[in-house]
N, C-alpha and C positions, 0 to 999 in steps of 0.2 A: 560633632554630628555623627550619629551612628548610621552605617549603611543600611539600606532597606532590605537587602538580600545578603545572605552570607555567601562566602566562597563556595561552600558545599551545595547550597541551593542553586547557585548559578551553574555550577559544574553539572549537577543532575539535569537541569533544564537543557543545557548544551548537549549532553550525552544523549538524551531522549530525542532532541531535534536531529542529531546525527543518525539515529536509527531510521527516522522518516526519510532522510536523504539517501541512506544506504538502500532502503527498500526500493525507492524510485529508480536509482541507478541500476540496481540488480535486475529489475523488471525490464527497464528500457534497453539494457545491453545483453539481455538473456543470460545473465550470470546468476543462475539460480542457487549456486553455492553461496554467493554473497547474500542473497535473500535469506538463506538458511541461518546466517549469522545474527539476524535480528530477533529470532524466535527462541523461546525455551524449547528443549526437546518436547515433542508432542504438542507444540504450540498450535493453536487453531486459527483458522481464517474463514470468514463467512463472506463469500462473493455473491450471495443471493441478490444484493442490492444492485449488482451490475449484470445480473442474468447468469451467474455462475454457480458453482457448487459450494457446499459448506463441509468442512472437515479439518483434519490435521494438515498443517502445511506440508510436512514431509512424512509420508511420500505422496498422499492422495492429491492434494491441491497443487503441489509442486509439479507433478506429472501432468495434470490438467493444464497448468499454466504453460509448461514447455510445449505441449502439443497445440493448444489453441492459439497462443501468441506467435507461433511460427508463421502464421498467415498475415502477420502485421509487421512488415519491414520498417514502418514508421511508427514509433511510439515514444512519446516524450511526456514525462510526468513533471509537473511544476508543483512544488510543495510550499504552502504558506500557512500563516496563522496557527502555529503549534501552541495550543493552550493545554497546559499540564496541571492537573489537580493531584497533589500528593496526599496520601493517607497520613494520619497523625504520626505514625511511626517512621514515615519517610522511606519505607522499604517496599511500598507498592504505590501505584498511581494509575490514573486514567488520563487519557488525552484525546483531544479532538484536533485533527489536522485537515486543513482544506487541501484539495488537489484539483488540478486542471490537467487534462490529458488529450492532446491532439493524437489521433490514431490514423494510420494509413493501411488499408486492407489491399493486399496484392491480388489483382484480378488476373484471370487466365490469359487475357489479351495483353498483359504487361502493364496496364494502367494501374494507378493507385487511387482508391476511393478514400478521400479524407473526411473525417468527422471529428468532433471534439465533444468531450463531456467533462463534467466537474462534479465534485461532491466532497465528502468527508470520510476520513478514516477515524473510526471510534475504537480506541485501543485500551486494553487493560495490560499494565506492565508490572514487572517485579524486578527488584534489585537482586542480582545473582553474584556469585564469586567472579564472574566474567564481566560484570557491569549490568546495566539495564537491558532487559529483554521483554519482548511482547509475548504475553500468554494467549491473548485473544484479539484478533483484528476483525472488525465488521466494517464493510464498505457501504456507503450510502451515496447513490448517485442523485444529485439534485437538479441537473440540467443537461441538455444536449443541444449542440448546434449541428445541423445537418442530419443525416439519417444513417442508419446502419446499412451496409451494402446489401443489395438484393440477395447475393449469394448466402448471406447469413440468415436472412429471414424467409427464404423460399421454403415452403412446406410448413411454416409455423402458423399460417393463418387458419 
């Protein structure tokens, strides 16, 4: 009986899944240098699907993330359903990864406003000398439970 997947195929899948977990851990712990490690130099990210900017991760979106996420002492990303499609040469790939993220916004009175959203990361990846890296990440928010805090939506009507 021949195995359905080769060791190299399983290894590539595992390594790409680890990129997804590394991103979530870096964002949740405010370790933006860790997030740096998943992108190629000049890697891009499109946060338009969650109401954010689009651009190169480092420095533009990295700085935006550091500043905007500082207001969220509660942030937990749960990553599932990592589906990878490899190019025929197996040196590039695309992936779709589901995410779920409870978030807590710190209010001036000391309370925390909790809401939760979920969606997908749509990634384009390339194999580098340092392993798999993301060249482009696009976020797509599919649902939300609760509401954004008033402080975030004031003046946007």
